[in-house]
N, C-alpha and C positions, 0 to 999 in steps of 0.2 A: 590784297586785302580788304574791305576797307566797312567803317562801320555809317550804316547807313540811317536816319532819320528815315521817319513813317509812321504814316500817320496808324495807328491801331483799327481795327475794323470794329463799327459801329456795338455789333454783338458779343464784343469778344469775350467778355468774362460769362457768359454762357456758349459758348464755343469752346473754350478750355475748359471748364466744368466737364463739357459734352466726349472732350478729351479723356477725363481721367484724372484731371487736378483736381485735388483737395482745399489748397487755397490759393489767391493769387492778386489778392490786398489786402488793406490792410496792415497790423506792425508787421506782419512775415510773407512780405510779399514776392510769390516765389515766380512770378512769371512778369515778360515785359517785353512787347510788342511795339511800345514805341520807336523802336530802332531794328535792325536785322545788320547781320554780317553777312558779306558778299566777297567769295572768293574765285577763284577763277578752276579749271579745269587743273590746271599743270599742281596748284596748291592743295586741292584734293588729295589728288594721286601723292605729291609728299606723306601727307597724311594720313594717308593709305597702308604707304611699305610701312612708314615709322610702325606704325600697331601691328603688322604683321611680321617686323623684324621685334620687336620691343617685347611683344609675345615667344615668340625664340627663346632670348633673353632670360627673363624671365623665366620659362621654365630650365632653360642652365644652372641655375642660377639658384633656385631651390631644389635643383640635385646636388647643386656640390654645398649647398647645406648641411642636408641628409649623409652625401658621401661623408662628408667632413666635423660630422658632428656640432655644427657649431650653432645647438638650440641655445648657448648661453649668452652670447651674445646678442640673438632675436631675446632674449628675455623670455623666452617658451620652457612654461614650467614643466618639469620632468610628466607629469601627468598625462600629457599631450603628446609625445614623442610616439610611444608605442599607435599613437591612431597617426599621427602623421607619416610614420613609416609604413605603416599598414596598407593606408590608406593609397601613398604614392603607387607601391608596390599592386597594388589589387585596381586601379586606376579605374572608379567607379562615377558614374556620370557628372559630371562638373558643366558648368551653364554658361556663365558671362563674367566680363568685369570690365573696367575702365581704365586708361591712362589719363591720366592727368598730365597734359603739355602746357611750355607756355611757346606760341606761337604767334610769328608777325608778320607770316607771308611772305618772308624775304629771307631769311636761315633756315637750317633745319631745326626742327621742331625738337623741345627739352624736355624729360620727361621730370615729373617735379615729384608723383607717386602712382602708384597702382590700387586701387579703390577694387580688390580681386575677392572680395567675397560680400561684404555689403554695398555696394557702389548704390548710390540715389540721384533724382532726376531720371531716371529710365523714361517715366512715363510723358515728358517735358520733351527729351528725345527723339522717342521714338513713335510719337500718336501728336502729342497737341503743335511741334511744329510743323509735320504734317499737313494738318490741319491749316496750318497757319500759311503756308507755301501753296496747297487747293484753291485757299478763300480768295489768295492776296497775287501771287503769282505763279497760275496751276502751268504755263511756258516753261517754269525756269526748272534747272534741276537741284539735287537737295542729296546730299549725301546721308543717307539712310533710308538702310535694309534690314532693321533692328529688327522689326515683324515679323517678315518674312524669316528670319534666319533665325530667328529661337522659334519657329514655329518647325523649318525643317528640324533642331539640333532632338526637340520634342518628339519629334517621329523615332530620330536616328536611333533617343534613347532609349524608345518603349518596350522592348522588349528585356531593357535591365530593369523595367519597373514593376512588380511585381502586381500581376492584375491589371496591368496601364491604366494602376491611380496612383497619383501624388498627392501628396495632404503639402497645404502653404499656411505654413504662419510664422505670424511674427509680434513685438510686443503692442498693445493698445494706443499705437501712437497713427495718427493720419497720412503721414509720409507713408511710412511703412504699410498701412493697408492700402494705400496708392498701387503701391509700388508692387505686394504680392496677389492685388487683383487684378491686375494689368496682367502678371506674370500665367494665374491660373486661367486668364484668360488664350492666352498664346498653347497653353498648355490642352485645352478642352478642344480648342480648334485645332491641334493637332491626332486629336482622336480622343487623347485620353481622359478618364473621367478623375474630378478634383473635389477639393473639400478645402474649406478656406478656417481658421480661428487662432485665437492671440494664444501665443506659445505661453503662458504660464498654466495654458487648459492642459502640457503635455506633462504626463507621470511616470513612474516607475515605480509597476502592481509586483515587482519580486521577480518576476522572470520578464518582460518586453517592457520596453515603453508605449507606453498609448495615450491615444485623445479624448476626446469628449465620449462620453459613453463608455468610456474603458477599452473602447476600441483599438486593438493592439496596431501600431505607428509599421507599414513597411518603407515607405518611400516618404521623406521627408522633405519639405525645400524649406528652410528656417533662415528668414530675416532676421538673422540673431547672431554676434561673431562670436568667432570659440573659444577667443579666450574670456569671457564672459562663461561660455559653456561649461568647458571642462572647470570651473572654479565653482560650478552649480552642488548643490548638494548631490545630484544627482550623478556629478561626472565622474565618480569612479565608475559607470556602469554604460558607458561611450562606448566603450569599445566591446560591448555581447554584442549574439550575432542578433537581430529584426530585424532593427531600423537602420534604411540607405540613407547617409544624409546627403542633403544639396545643399551648399556645397559641401565638396569631400573639406576631412582634417587638413590638408596636404595645403589650401587656400590659406591657411592662415599663416603661413610663411611669405605671402605674395603681399599680403595685404598690410604687413609689419612693414614697418619703413627702414627695419635693419635689412631689408634685404636691396637697399640702394646705394650701402656702401661695397655689397657683395657685389653687385651689378659694375659698380666704379672697379673693382678691384679687378674682375676676371676681362673685365672690356673697359682698357682704362683711355683713358681721351676718346671717348666711342662720338660721333656728335649726337646722337640722338641721349647720351646723358650729361650730367653735372658731375662734378668731383664732389665726394660724399664721403663722410669716415664717422666713425664710431669714436673718437678718440681727439677730439675740438676742431676748431678750424683751420689749426695750421697756420699756413700762410698766405690765406685765403685776407685779401679786406673785406670784402661784400658777404655775407653770409645770413645761411640760415638754421637756428636749432629747430627742430621737428621732434617730438615725445615718439618712440615708439609706436606707440598704441593711442589713439586719441580722435575725436571726431573731426573732421574737416576745419580748419581753422585754428584748432582751439593750442591753448598754450604751446603759440609760433611766438618764437621771438627771431623778428629780421634786423639785422646790422647791417648800418654800412656806417664809412668813417663819420665820426661826428655824430649821430643819432642811429637809436633804436625802437623800432616797434614792435610793440608787446600785444599779446591776446591772450583773453582769457580763460581760463582752463575749461568751459563749460560744464562744470559740476564731476569733471573726468581728473583723476588724479593721475600726472605724469612724475614716472622715477627714472626712466631713459633718454637717452635722446641721441642722436645721428647730427651732422654736421653736413651741411648740404652747401656749394656753390650757388650765389644766389644766382636767378635766371634773370637775363634779360627784358623783361616782360615791359612791352610797350605800351603807353598807354595813348588811349581811343576816342575821342570827345573826352576827356577826364576817366575811361571807365581802363581798366586792366582784364580783360578779359582770359580766361584755362579754358584751353581745345579739351574737352574730354573725347577720346575717342576709345569706342564700345569694340569690345573685343566679345563675340560669341564665339563658344567652342574650345578646342585648345588645335583644330588639322591645320598643318603647318602649312605658313604663307596664305592663309585664309581666314583667317578670325576677323579683321578688319569689318564691321558691320555699319559703322555713319560716325556723326558727333553732336555733340552739345555741347555749347556756351553759355559759359557762365561769368559774372562780370562783377566786380566791387569798384570802388571808390578807391580802395588801396592795395596793394600789392597780396596781400594776402586774403584769397579768398575763400568765404566761411561755406557752412551749408545753408547761410538764410542770404545769398549772395541768389541776384537776380539771371534766371535765365534768360539770354534772349536768341531766339531763330535764328537760320541759317539759309543761304542758297548757293548755288553756284552757273556759271556758264558751262 
């Protein structure tokens, strides 16, 4: 695994805009192609195997939480419990997630967290870096079948979607709109009809959830966290028949960082896991304190003997935390990369669909960190 400096394409701004990236320069620079990461085929196989195994472990951890009623440990509100349990038993459609991994190419990947409900950087990983590869190194490989896997999954899910239609909604934010627009394209490529609108246009008419023009909603992909939805004014109606929500409520268990201590309890000393606890750092000399919920990189404390690194909350109030062993992030040219391994669907042993890399000048990667493309031989 190497980080290699590379001249950007002369028209790179236009090219990434064509790929669907809403921002690429200025104060919020989400894309950087002045370098790329190179992997060997063996290293890609390692990452693929890790994503497949971690997905199976994560599902087992979700089952453990449900079977043992561990909702309070994860600060899951009581109103959400029936939704979680009903959706787990019904197995409604579920789409994707992103494992964030510490990986240096030499040691086993370590799970930092699982963004299983509202993961970002999808367009960069699935589309923008693929176009970069075709423009710059068309003879090289890239671990990236994300679009094909999404289209195939939509086709598989079509019988579950009333009228072969799905609505997409999110907050009126450039990055969120970019993500749902891309997902809408994959659904339409699979033969579905689709519409998109801001999530604040969803309402409750007393009998059903409705969208624009008071149209009843049937299947809805929402890029909006369940922990927010259940606390909304209409949260008490979310269990009503009618709307099929994607992602389903049980995914809030995996997106909650409380799943990390559960995983460690179930799989102690597993090579893909970092020791994690609800109760404090214990005997760990270097550790990271993370809120159960919150934006990437917000409200983080990274402790090493003699020094602490803290990040602000990003406007998100954190009340409950977990403690995790400090991952051995390696610096490449002064940058710390985190590998996002994308999981599509939940088919046993066959979820890994590609990777995307974000890097930061500090060991804490945030939502503002830059995305850097990759390739392999």
